[in-house]
KEDO-375485 format. One line per field, with one value per atom (N, C-alpha, C): residue in three letters; z negated, y, x. Coordinates in steps of 0.001 Angstrom, whole numbers, plus 524288, in hexadecimal, padded with zeros to 5 digits. Layout:
BEGIN
residu = ala  ...
c3 = Z  ...
c2 = Y  ...
c1 = X  ...
//
This chain:
BEGIN
residu = met  met  met  glu  glu  glu  asp  asp  asp  val  val  val  lys  lys  lys  ser  ser  ser  lys  lys  lys  leu  leu  leu  thr  thr  thr  phe  phe  phe  tyr  tyr  tyr  val  val  val  thr  thr  thr  phe  phe  phe  met  met  met  val  val  val  ser  ser  ser  phe  phe  phe  thr  thr  thr  leu  leu  leu  cys  cys  cys  ile  ile  ile  ser  ser  ser  val  val  val  leu  leu  leu  ala  ala  ala  met  met  met  val  val  val  thr  thr  thr  ala  ala  ala  phe  phe  phe  val  val  val  leu  leu  leu  gly  gly  gly  leu  leu  leu  trp  trp  trp  ala  ala  ala  lys  lys  lys  glu  glu  glu  val  val  val  asp  asp  asp  asn  asn  asn  ala  ala  ala  glu  glu  glu  ile  ile  ile  phe  phe  phe  lys  lys  lys  leu  leu  leu  ile  ile  ile  ser  ser  ser  pro  pro  pro  ala  ala  ala  phe  phe  phe  gln  gln  gln  thr  thr  thr  ile  ile  ile  ile  ile  ile  gly  gly  gly  gly  gly  gly  phe  phe  phe  ile  ile  ile  gly  gly  gly  leu  leu  leu  leu  leu  leu  ala  ala  ala  gly  gly  gly  val  val  val  lys  lys  lys  leu  leu  leu  ser  ser  ser  his  his  his  asp  asp  asp  asp  asp  asp  asp  asp  asp  his  his  his  ile  ile  ile  asn  asn  asn  his  his  his  cys  cys  cys  ser  ser  ser  lys  lys  lys  gly  gly  gly  asp  asp  asp  lys  lys  lys  asn  asn  asn  asp  asp  asp  glu  glu  glu
c3 = 7F30E  7F405  7F6F2  7FA87  7FD92  7FA07  7F631  7F29A  7EF35  7ED7F  7EA40  7ED63  7F23A  7F57D  7F6B0  7F7A0  7F8B4  7F3D9  7EF3D  7EA59  7E96B  7EA53  7E994  7ED54  7F230  7F5FF  7F454  7F249  7F06A  7EBE4  7E819  7E392  7E514  7E892  7EA55  7ED42  7F0AF  7F390  7EFD9  7EBEA  7E81A  7E4FF  7E33B  7E037  7E37B  7E85B  7EBC6  7ECD1  7EDC1  7EEB0  7E9DB  7E547  7E06A  7DF89  7E06D  7DFD1  7E3B6  7E882  7EC74  7EAB8  7E8A6  7E6CE  7E267  7DEB2  7DA56  7DC5E  7DFFB  7E222  7E512  7E82B  7EB28  7E77A  7E373  7DFA9  7DCCF  7DB65  7D8C1  7DC57  7E139  7E4DB  7E62A  7E6CA  7E7CE  7E311  7DE63  7D9AA  7D991  7DB1B  7DB57  7DF6D  7E3E6  7E7DE  7E5B1  7E323  7E125  7DCCE  7D936  7D504  7D72F  7DB39  7DDAA  7E065  7E23E  7E4DB  7E117  7DC46  7D8A0  7D4A8  7D491  7D0E9  7D2FC  7CFCD  7D185  7D1DA  7CE8A  7CE84  7D29C  7D58C  7D97C  7DEE9  7E243  7E7B2  7EA9B  7ECE7  7EF8F  7F407  7F6CB  7FB30  7F943  7F4C0  7F2A2  7F0BB  7EE48  7EC78  7F117  7F525  7F9AA  7FC91  7FC99  7FF34  7FC55  7F71E  7F412  7F408  7F3AE  7F2ED  7F812  7FC37  8012C  80334  80375  80558  801D3  7FCB0  7F91F  7F9DA  7FA8D  7FB6B  8004F  80483  8096A  808F9  80634  80593  8025E  7FE21  7FACF  7FDB5  8004D  8033C  80783  80A85  80EBC  80CC6  8087D  80649  8045C  80199  7FF92  803E8  807CF  80C27  80F1D  80FD1  81253  80F2A  809F8  8069B  806CC  80698  806F2  80C24  81052  81577  815C7  813AA  813B4  81097  80C16  808DF  80BB2  80DE9  81097  81586  8187C  81D40  81C0B  817FF  816B9  81475  811E3  80FD8  8144C  8185A  81CCA  8205B  81FBD  8231A  82228  81D8B  81C56  81F28  8211D  823B9  82954  82B50  830A4  830AD  83456  834C7  837EF  83559  837FB  83A23  83F03  84149  84376  84327  844FD  84A1F  84D05  851F3  850D5  853E3  8536F  84F3F  84CD7  848E5  84BA9  84ABB  84D98  84BB9  84733  8453F  847E8  84AB9  84D55  85264  8544C  85961  85949
c2 = 837F1  8328F  83266  83615  83649  83758  83AD7  83C3E  83793  8348D  82FF3  82BE5  82B23  82748  828EF  82DEF  82FB6  82F56  8306C  82FC5  82A0F  826A1  8210E  81F15  820E1  81F66  82152  82614  82829  824E5  8239A  8209B  81B1A  8189A  8135B  8139B  81779  8181F  8193E  81C74  81DAF  818D7  815BD  81106  80D0B  80C62  808B7  80A95  80F9A  811BC  8112C  81238  811AB  80BFF  8085F  802CE  8011A  80314  801DB  803CD  8087D  80AA3  8075C  805CC  8028E  7FD49  7FAEA  7F5D9  7F646  7FA5F  7FB12  7FC09  7FF37  80026  7FB22  7F7ED  7F2FD  7EF51  7EF0E  7EB8D  7ED8E  7F2A1  7F4CC  7F3EA  7F46A  7F345  7ED95  7EA15  7E489  7E399  7E640  7E5D5  7E79B  7EC22  7EE5C  7EAF1  7E932  7E5C4  7E095  7DEAF  7D9D2  7DA52  7DEF7  7DFC4  7DF42  7E12F  7E141  7DCD1  7D9B0  7D547  7D0F6  7CF44  7CB58  7C5DA  7C4C4  7BF7F  7BEB7  7C2C9  7C274  7C2D5  7BF3B  7BF58  7C37B  7C74A  7CB9C  7C9BA  7C5D1  7C3D4  7C1A9  7BF13  7BCD9  7C11D  7C529  7C97B  7CC08  7CD43  7CFDD  7CC4A  7C73D  7C38F  7C338  7C3B1  7C35E  7C87F  7CCDA  7D1D6  7D466  7D392  7D643  7D556  7D080  7CFDC  7D274  7D22C  7D4B8  7DAA3  7DCB7  7E257  7E408  7E132  7E284  7E1E8  7DDEB  7DD0F  7E162  7E2E5  7E701  7EC31  7ED8C  7F27A  7F27C  7EE4F  7EE01  7EE26  7EB6E  7EB5B  7F0AC  7F353  7F875  7FC7E  7FC3A  7FFE5  7FEEC  7F9FC  7F8B6  7FA97  7FA06  7FBD5  801C4  8047E  80A39  80C05  80984  80AF3  809DF  80581  80435  80805  809A3  80D69  8129B  81464  81969  8193A  81507  814A3  8140B  81119  8106C  81568  8188D  81D91  82141  8215A  824C5  822BE  81DD6  81B68  81DA1  81FB2  821B7  826CD  82966  82E60  82DC1  828FC  827F9  827C0  82A74  82A79  825B7  821F8  81D3C  81E32  81CC5  81D41  817F1  816E4  811DA  812A6  80E77  80EAC  80F33  81255  812E7  816AA  81970  81D4D  82224  82375  827B0  82D0E  82D64  8326B  83450  830EB  83259  83552  83576  837D3  83D9E
c1 = 7AC35  7ADCA  7B30E  7B3C1  7B897  7BD43  7BC7F  7C0B5  7C23B  7BE71  7BF85  7C28F  7C105  7C3AD  7C947  7CA23  7CF7C  7D2DF  7D0B3  7D3A8  7D4F5  7D12D  7D220  7D64D  7D616  7DA10  7DF70  7DFB7  7E4A9  7E6CC  7E379  7E54A  7E6FC  7E41B  7E5A6  7EAD2  7EB60  7F046  7F4C7  7F3D9  7F7E7  7F97E  7F5AF  7F6EA  7F9E9  7F84E  7FB06  80095  80138  80675  809E4  807BE  80AA9  80C4A  808BB  809F1  80E11  80DC0  811B2  8170D  8173F  81C43  81E86  81B53  81D2C  81F1E  81C40  81DDE  82305  82397  8286B  82D00  82C36  83068  831F9  82E2E  82F61  8326F  830EB  833A2  83916  839A7  83ED6  8425D  84031  84330  844EF  84176  842E9  84728  846C8  84AE5  85026  8502E  8550C  8574E  853FD  855E7  857E6  85563  8571B  85C5B  85D89  8628E  86725  86678  86ADD  86AD0  866CE  866AE  86A38  86DE4  871BB  86F63  86B8D  8694F  8650D  863CA  85FAF  8621A  8608E  86252  85F27  861C4  85F15  85B9D  85D53  85A37  85504  85515  85044  84C82  84EA4  84B4D  8489A  84B90  8493B  84578  8469B  84314  83DDB  83DF4  83924  8360E  838BC  8360F  8346F  83742  8361D  8308F  82E95  8292E  8251F  82608  8225B  8227C  82713  827B7  824C4  8256B  822CE  81CE4  81B20  81588  81300  81581  81351  8132D  8175D  81789  81359  8130E  80F2E  8099A  8089B  80356  8019A  80503  803A1  8030D  80657  805DB  800C2  7FF6B  7FA71  7F5CB  7F61A  7F1E4  7F15E  7F5C5  7F5A1  7F357  7F4F4  7F2EB  7ED0F  7EB60  7E5CE  7E28A  7E47E  7E1A6  7E133  7E57A  7E558  7E1F6  7E246  7DF29  7D960  7D807  7D282  7D037  7D36C  7D17F  7D022  7D345  7D246  7CDFC  7CC82  7C899  7C325  7C213  7BCE2  7BBAE  7BF99  7BEC2  7BCE8  7BCCF  7BB08  7B518  7B2AF  7AD08  7AB60  7A8EA  7A721  7A1A5  7A0CF  79BA1  79A0A  7950E  79325  79039  78FCF  78CF1  78720  7849F  77EFF  77D4A  780D1  77F5A  77D3D  7786F  775FA  777AE  77A2F  77BF3  780E2  7838E  78874  78793  782E2  781DE  78248
//
């Protein structure tokens, strides 16, 4: 069961990282294309894309951190009060 959970955690982390890379590349491409497009005002492009860029980066980093922290959480030995086997 431990091996299945670690594989699943790896695949989820890999998919999230891959999606983050694709999103960042798409947004950087939009930034670069917006810089050289004559019919587009650069201030407007950056005003529209910057909050989305920050939200996507923050969301994915939070998701990656949550996946990694929750995976390591199972290794903690939880004990309850009044358990007679702990003595």
